N, C-alpha and C positions, 0 to 999 in steps of 0.2 A: 783245234789240235793239228798235227804236223799230218802231212799227207801220209798214207798207208804206204809201208815199205812192202814190196812185193816179195810174196811167199818164199821163193827160192832165195832171196837175199837172207831172210829171217833165218830159213833153215841151215844156210850155209853159215850165218854168223852164230848160231846157236852152236854148231859142230865145232867151230873155230874156238868158241869159249870152253865149250866143255873139255877140249883138248888141252888148252893152257890150264883148267883147273886140274884135269888129270896130272900134267906134268909137274904143276906147282906141289901135289899132294906127294907124288913119287919122290920128287927132291927133299920133302920134308918127313919122307918115311912114313907116311899116312896113306891110307886106303881112300881114293877118290868118293868111294860111296859114303865116307864120313863126311863129306863137305856137300851141303844142301846150295844147289844154284837157285837164286830167287831171281825171276827176270822181272825187272822194276818197269813198269807197263804205264806210269803216269804220263798223260798227256799224249797217250797213244789210242788209237781207236779199237774198237773191240775186234775189228777185222786183224789187225796186228796180234793181239792175243790169242786168237782163233789160228792164226798162222804158226805160232809159237807152240800151241797144243798140237797141232798136227805133226810138228816135228819132236813131239815127245816132252815137252816142257809141261809141269803140271803146278808150280807153284808161281804165283804172282804178286809184286809188291806195288802198291798204291800210296800215293802221298796227300790226295784231296779227296776228302769224304764224299761230297757231292758227285763229282765226276766218277769215284769208283762204285758209288751206289748205282748211277746210271749203266754202267759196264755190266756189275753184278746181277741188275734185275734183267738186262738184254739176255747176257749169257743165259739164265735160268728160262729166260722164254724160249729162246733158240735151242737149248741142249740140255732139255730137263733130265736126261739120264747121263749126264756128265757133272762132276763138280770138282773145278779147281780150288786150289788152297790159296785162299785169299790173305795177305798180310798187309796190315797197314804200318807204313813206316815212316809217315810224316809227323809232323807236330800235333799234339792231340790237344784240341781245344775244348772246354769242359761242356760246351753245348753240344759237341759233335761225338762225345764219349758213348751216349747211347746207342747212336747208330751203328758206331763202330763195335760195340758190344754184340749187337744183334746180327751183324753182317759178316764178320770177319772172323779167321781162324786163330789169327795172331795180331798182337800189337808189339810192336818192337819199341814204342818210344815213350814207355811210361817213365814220368820223370817227377812226379809228385803224388802224394798221398790222396788228394782230393781227386785226380783224374782215376787213381787206380779203384775208388771207391765207386765211383759213377760206373765204370766199368764193369765191376762186380754186381753192383745193384740192378743193372740193365741186362745182364746176361740172361737169356731166356734159359729156363731149367730143363728144356727138352734139347739143348745142346751142351755138349761136354764143357768143361772149363775153359774158358779162353787163356791161350798160351799168351805170356806177356815177357818181355824183356825190360828190363830198366836200363834207360839210355844214359849214358855218362859223357859228359862235357869234358873231354882230356885237356882241352886247350883253352878252358875258360873263356871261349869265345861269347860275346854279347849276342850274336846274331843267331846263335845255335841253342837249341833246347838242351835239357840234359842236366845233371845233378854233378858235383864235384865227388870224385874217388873217395872222399873222406866220409860222404853220406851214403853210401851204397849199402854198406851194412843194416844201418837203420831203416833205410825203404824197404829192404830186402825182408826184414823181419816183419814190417807191417803188411807187405804185400801176401806174405806166406799166411796170415791170418785170415784172408778173404777166401771164403770158399768157393768162388765161382770163377776164381783165376788161379792159374796155374803158374808159378814162377820158373821160367825155364833159363834165364841167363842174362848177359848184359850186352849191350848194343852200343856203339859208338860211330861218329863220322868226324874224324879227325881232320884237322887241316892239312892240305897237301904238304908233302915233304917231297925234296929234290931226289934222294936217294932212297934205294930198297933198305939201306941200313938204317935210315933214320925212318922209314916206314915202320919197320919191325920194333924199333925201340918203344913207338908210341902204342902199337898193338899189343906189345908186352906188357905195358902197364894195364890194360884192360884184362888180360890173361890172368895176370898176377891178382888183380883185383877179385876176380872170380875164384881163384883158387884159394883166397883169403877167407871168403864167406863160404865157401862150398862145405866145411866141415859141419856148420850151422844149418845148412841148406844142400844136403846130399844129391838131392833131385836136379841140380842145375846141370844142364847138358848142352847149352848152346850159348856160342860167342858168334853175335851178328856183327861181324866187320869186314870191310874189304870192298871195293868197288872195282869199276872196270879199270882205273889206273893204279890200283895197289892190291889187286887181288892176290898176287903171288906173295909178298910180304905177309899179308893177313893170314892165308894158308899155312905159312911157315910159322905162325906164331899161335895156330889152333884154332883159327875160325872154323866153325861149323856151317855157317849161312853167309855166302857172300852175296851182295846185292848188286846185281849187273843190270844195266840198262842200256846206255848208249851202244855199247858193244854188241849188243845183241838187236836193238831197234833202230840204231841208228840215231843221228841228233834229233832233238827235239825243240819245239816251241815252247818257251816258258819254263 
């Protein structure tokens, strides 16, 4: 893992990101409270998460199951009276689905029924339904997970029938664009897809889109969760 970034750096970085988020929301005539900041803490040590927690951050995103489980367990041991909101945002392998279902509050990257069923079947009954988003591959990139926009409605219907899951919305990681206009155009596709299926699924309330480099464009197009890592924790290894 990368070396721990000093506490005051994370505090300052979070302040800057929150300020950018608020500015983008205001420009889009939205309330900053309607956009959740998800701190992407992959490849960062527990100490960095603790520093972010002290700076007021409560939701953290992880990409790798084994790494995340170590941090979640260590947090529970050290801070039994506090509970971060843990979001899994990486590609979901079927063999890892049970662990995600048992230890996370959210799974942003559901892209096939097989995985959704495993999440559902392994969600402990003592926990509330797992909040999930369908990952959409807007650019049809072979290297990225996600389904085509044309398949969203079918998968949404299937997930909605699984009682231990709560379908919240859509997620995407589009290929980088050079301009904010181009960024907004691709995010608009995801927002329009969600609007199209919301009549059948009125509970949908989440668009997980936008990262450090395109957060402003995502918020302008309706993002409700932005996933920011580098701008908070600095560059990471891997």
